[in-house]
N, C-alpha and C positions, 0 to 999 in steps of 0.2 A: 357281234358275230360278224365274223370275217365272210366275205362273199368273193368270190372269183369270177369272172364272166369275159368268157372268151369269144373272140370272132374271127374273121378273114381268112376262114377255110372256103374251099369252093374246089372245083375243077382247073388243072392246069393242063397243059401240053407240056410234055418232058422236055427238061431245058429253060421251063420259064420260071417265073417268081411268084411267090405269096408273101404276106407278111401277118401273121398270125398278131395278135392284142389280148391284154390280159388284164384285166382292170380289177384294181383293188378294193373294196369299200369294209367299213367297218374294222379296220384294223388300227389298233392304239397303239401299237412298241413303237420304239425308234427304229426298228429294221427286220428284215426278213432275208430268207433264202426264196428265192424263187426258183421253180425246177419246171421245165417241159420234160413231158414223159409223149408217149404215143405206142397206141397199139392196134395192131394189122388183124384180119380174118384170122383166126386160126395161132395164132402167135402171142407170146406173153407179154404183158407191158415192159416197155425199154425206155432208159432215162436217154433224152437226147441234147439236152442244156440245163447249166446252173448259174444264177446269178446271185451274187450277195449283196443286198443293197448297204452293209455295213462298210465294207472295206473295197469292194466292185471290184472281186475277183469272180473269174469266170471259168467255166467248165463245158467243153464239148466232147459230146459221143467222137470215137473214132469215124462211124459211118457218116457222120454229117461234119467232120471238120473242115474249114476251107469253104465249105457252100452256105452255112447256115451262121448266123450272129443274132444273139441275145443283147437286149440292152432293154434301157429304163429310163421313163419319164417320170420323174418326181412329182411334178407338177401336176404331173394329170394320174398317178398313182396306176401308170399300167406299165407292165412289160412287154415289150416284143420279142417276136422271134421271125427275123428277117430267113426268108428260106428262100436260096439262088442254085440254079443246074437240079431243079427238082428233077428226079429217075421216079417211073414206076414204081420203084423199091419204098420210096418214101411214103407211098398211098399209105393212110392209118388215119385214125381217128387218134387227133392231137389234145392234151390236157396240160393245162397248166396246176400247179401245185405248190402250197405253199409253207415254211417252216419256219417258225418264230425264231428259230434259234440263230439266224442269221451267218451259221457258218456253211461254209465247203470244205470239204475234206479231202478231196482230191483222192478221193479211193473209191471201190464198190458201193460205200455208202452213202455216196452221193445218188445214187440211180436206186437206193431201196425207198419203196414207194411207203413203207410203213413209217418214216420219220417224217413224213407230211404232214399238217394239221388239217389243210383244207384244199379242195378240190374244187377246179372248176368243171362246167356239164361237158367239156367236149366239142370238139370243131374237126368235121369230117375235111380231110385232102386228100383228094384225088389227082395223080398223076398220071394222065394217058391219053394218047391220039385217037 
């Protein structure tokens, strides 16, 4: 059974940085796609970034492009989301999610929560002075 465990959230001032981690366990396939999503109070869940471990493809939402970086450490079975130049509007619960396909479609389908097979528990990120 696939399990995703997130860590790294917290309180940070505007302009600051955080790095989120998502550790994968129980996965027996050769590759997967990892997505990061976030959900702010009263708002719909939105896709932030995704990465394919099959071909290294990456994608970012326009709202975070140039500020967030997704990466992976294969030896640690962990995917990271480095978040720089954080803004108050980045405040949300952040989730990692795994899709067994290993594909990135470069379309709205990448941000379709229904395509992802497993989800982490979420970690709170608060950007405030």
